[in-house]
C-alpha positions in Angstrom: 15.5 14.1 41.5 15.3 14.1 37.7 12.9 16.3 36.0 12.0 15.3 32.4 9.6 16.9 29.8 9.6 14.0 27.4 7.5 11.0 27.3 10.4 9.0 25.8 12.5 10.2 28.8 9.8 9.2 31.2 9.9 5.4 29.7 13.7 5.2 29.7 14.4 6.2 33.2 11.2 3.9 34.6 12.8 1.2 32.5 16.3 1.8 33.9 14.8 1.6 37.4 13.1 -1.6 36.6 16.0 -3.2 35.4 17.6 -2.4 39.0 14.8 -4.3 40.3 12.8 -1.5 41.6 9.0 -0.9 41.7 7.3 1.9 40.5 5.0 4.4 42.5 3.0 7.1 40.7 1.0 10.3 42.2 -0.3 12.3 39.2 -0.9 15.9 40.1 -1.8 19.4 38.6 1.0 21.0 40.7 0.9 23.7 43.3 1.6 21.1 45.7 0.6 20.9 49.7 0.9 18.5 52.4 -2.2 16.5 50.7 0.0 15.7 47.9 3.3 15.2 49.8 1.1 12.5 51.9 0.5 10.5 48.6 4.1 10.2 47.9 4.6 9.3 51.5 2.1 6.2 51.0 3.5 5.3 47.7 7.2 5.0 49.5 5.6 2.6 51.8 4.8 0.1 48.7 7.3 1.2 45.8 10.9 1.7 45.3 11.1 4.2 42.5 8.6 7.5 42.9 7.4 9.2 39.8 5.4 12.2 40.0 4.0 14.1 37.2 2.5 18.0 37.3 0.2 18.7 34.3 -2.8 21.0 34.2 -5.1 19.2 32.0 -7.3 21.4 30.0 -9.6 18.9 29.4 -11.1 18.4 32.8 -11.8 22.2 32.9 -15.2 23.3 31.9 -14.6 27.0 32.9 -11.7 28.6 30.6 -11.0 31.2 33.2 -11.1 28.6 36.1 -8.1 26.6 33.6 -6.1 29.9 33.2 -6.3 30.9 36.9 -5.4 27.7 38.3 -2.3 28.3 40.6 1.3 27.3 39.6 4.6 27.4 41.1 6.6 24.7 39.6 9.9 26.1 41.3 8.3 25.5 44.7 6.4 22.2 43.5 9.8 20.6 42.4 11.4 21.6 45.6 9.0 20.0 47.5 8.5 17.1 45.7 12.8 16.6 45.7 12.3 17.0 49.5 9.8 14.3 50.0 11.6 11.7 47.9 10.4 11.6 44.4 12.9 10.3 42.2 11.5 11.6 38.8 9.3 14.8 38.0 7.2 14.6 34.7 6.3 17.8 33.4 5.1 17.4 29.8 3.4 20.4 27.9 0.0 20.0 26.2 1.5 19.5 22.9 3.6 16.4 24.5 0.5 15.1 26.2 -2.2 15.7 23.4 -0.7 15.2 19.8 -3.7 15.2 17.5 -5.5 13.3 20.1 -8.9 11.8 18.8 -9.5 9.1 21.5 -11.2 9.7 24.9 -11.8 7.3 28.0 -15.0 7.5 29.7 -16.9 6.0 32.8 -20.3 7.0 32.3 -22.4 5.6 35.4 -19.6 6.6 37.8 -19.2 10.0 36.5 -23.0 11.3 36.1 -23.8 12.3 39.5 -22.0 14.4 42.4 -19.3 16.6 40.4 -20.0 15.0 37.2 -23.7 16.3 37.0 -22.3 20.2 37.5 -19.3 19.6 35.4 -20.1 18.0 32.3 -17.1 16.4 30.3 -14.9 17.1 33.5 -14.5 13.1 34.2 -13.9 12.3 30.7 -10.7 14.4 30.7 -9.7 13.1 34.0 -10.0 9.6 32.5 -8.4 10.2 29.6 -5.4 12.1 31.0 -4.8 9.5 33.7 -5.2 6.6 31.4 -2.3 8.1 29.2 -0.2 8.8 32.2 -0.7 5.2 33.3 0.5 3.9 29.8 3.7 6.2 29.7 4.5 5.4 33.6 3.3 2.0 34.0 3.6 1.9 37.5 2.9 -0.8 39.9 0.9 1.5 42.2 -0.5 4.8 41.8 -2.1 6.9 44.7 -5.3 9.4 44.9 -6.4 11.3 47.8 -9.9 10.7 49.2 -10.7 14.1 48.8 -11.7 13.7 45.0 -13.2 10.6 46.0 -15.3 10.4 42.9 -12.4 10.5 40.6 -10.8 8.0 43.0 -13.4 5.3 42.7 -14.1 5.8 39.1 -10.3 5.3 38.6 -10.5 2.0 40.5 -13.2 0.9 38.3 -11.5 2.0 35.0 -8.5 0.3 36.1 -10.6 -3.1 36.8 -12.5 -2.6 33.5 -9.7 -1.8 31.1 -7.0 -4.3 32.9 -4.4 -1.7 33.7 -1.6 -3.2 35.7 -1.6 -1.1 38.5 -3.1 -1.4 41.9 -4.7 2.2 43.2 -4.4 3.1 46.7 -7.0 5.9 48.0 -5.3 7.6 50.9 -7.0 9.8 53.9 -7.9 13.4 53.3 -5.1 15.5 54.9 -6.8 18.8 56.7 -5.9 21.9 58.0 -5.8 21.8 62.0 -9.3 23.8 62.0 -10.7 20.6 59.6 -10.5 22.3 56.4 -9.6 19.8 53.4 -6.3 20.7 52.1 -6.8 22.1 48.4 -4.8 23.9 45.8 -8.1 26.2 45.8 -8.1 27.2 49.3 -5.9 30.2 48.5 -8.7 31.8 46.7 -10.7 32.1 49.6 -11.1 35.4 51.6 -10.5 35.3 55.6 -14.3 35.4 55.9 -15.0 33.0 53.5 -12.6 30.4 54.9 -14.0 30.6 58.1 -17.6 30.1 56.9 -16.1 27.3 54.7 -15.6 25.1 58.0 -19.2 24.7 58.0 -18.7 21.8 55.7 -16.4 19.6 58.1 -18.9 20.6 61.1 -21.9 19.1 58.7 -19.7 16.0 58.6 -19.1 15.6 62.0 -22.9 16.1 62.7 -23.6 13.5 60.2 -21.3 11.0 61.9 -23.0 11.5 65.1 -26.4 11.2 63.6 -25.2 8.0 61.9 -23.9 6.7 64.9 -27.2 7.3 66.9 -29.3 5.3 64.4 -30.3 7.7 61.9 -29.7 5.8 58.5 -32.7 7.9 56.2 -30.5 9.7 54.1 -32.8 12.7 53.3 -33.0 13.4 57.4 -29.1 13.5 57.1 -28.6 15.6 54.0 -31.3 18.2 55.3 -29.6 18.6 58.8 -26.2 19.0 56.9 -27.8 21.5 54.4 -29.1 23.5 57.4 -25.5 23.7 59.2 -23.7 24.7 56.0 -26.2 27.5 55.1 -25.5 28.8 58.6 -22.0 29.5 56.8 -23.4 31.5 54.0 -22.3 29.6 51.1 -22.4 31.4 47.7 -24.2 28.2 46.6 -24.4 24.6 47.6 -24.0 22.3 44.6 -24.7 19.3 46.3 -25.2 17.2 49.4 -25.4 13.5 48.3 -25.1 10.3 49.8 -24.6 7.2 47.3 -23.5 3.9 47.2 -19.5 3.8 47.4 -19.0 1.0 44.4 -21.3 2.7 41.7 -21.8 6.1 43.0 -25.7 6.2 42.7 -27.9 7.8 45.2 -29.2 5.6 48.0 -32.1 6.2 50.1 -30.7 4.8 53.3 -27.4 4.0 54.4 -26.4 0.3 54.3 -22.9 -1.2 53.2 -20.5 1.0 52.1 -21.7 4.5 51.4 -20.0 8.3 50.8 -21.4 11.4 51.8 -20.0 14.0 49.3 -20.4 17.7 49.4 -19.7 20.6 47.0 -20.5 24.4 47.7 -19.1 27.4 46.6 -17.6 30.3 49.1 -17.3 33.3 47.1 -16.1 32.2 44.0 -14.2 29.0 45.2 -15.9 25.6 44.7 -14.9 23.5 47.8 -15.5 19.7 47.7 -15.4 17.1 50.7 -16.5 13.8 51.7 -16.8 10.8 54.3 -16.9 7.2 53.6 -19.0 5.1 55.6 -18.3 1.6 56.3 -20.8 -0.9 57.8 -19.7 -3.9 60.4 -20.9 -5.9 62.7 -19.7 -3.2 65.1 -21.6 -0.7 63.8 -20.9 2.3 61.1 -17.1 3.5 60.8 -16.7 7.2 59.5 -13.7 8.3 57.7 -13.3 12.0 56.5 
């Protein structure tokens, strides 16, 4: 695996790969890799010949300075894991390389006003800006994002469509611990008790699936039941439990078509997110979480 820090080096290596007839897969990350990140590379390898990964902790998407400064980092371990999974090129820029007197930003307003966007103003503007820059640097054929950050993934799908980026977005399934907790770099901040209590999020989604498959499609009934179960886990705060339309991320009163149940809650000082995609068909509702 080759490790580069300059934009010109990325473009040079990608150009050489294309000249060899290889297609380009790309997984952008903020590092501190876990099995969820590595699963994205595995999916990318099914579609592309040459794998690019980036590690950049993007200051623009952090609302809290302390959250940015405390974000976990272990570049040596990250590079070892990426090399082992088959990444060909690792791009690790510094802030000056990514934002040289940057005055341009990208926004997808309608899709970022609810869910995490409501409580983290400016977060998605930072995400869309850095992802747009990375797409223009790497010029991938395919880029893989995880379902766990569903608002980000759906919004990037729309951004790519609206701005005519020549890249196909793949949304990969959530990777979970054996007990159901969604894998996240932030899980390391949970105490033993908080981690056990946080499983109430996963249990609430399993309950929601049962309600939906038994014929309960009223969103208020589903979210109220989920809230009651999560509160049994003693969260510090529930940020939101929302059911939204998949395509525009706007709240719905009744589940029809393709929808998302999204959750954000604090256990201790750690903010956890999780979600379930609900897809209606003639055979009923399929729930993916």
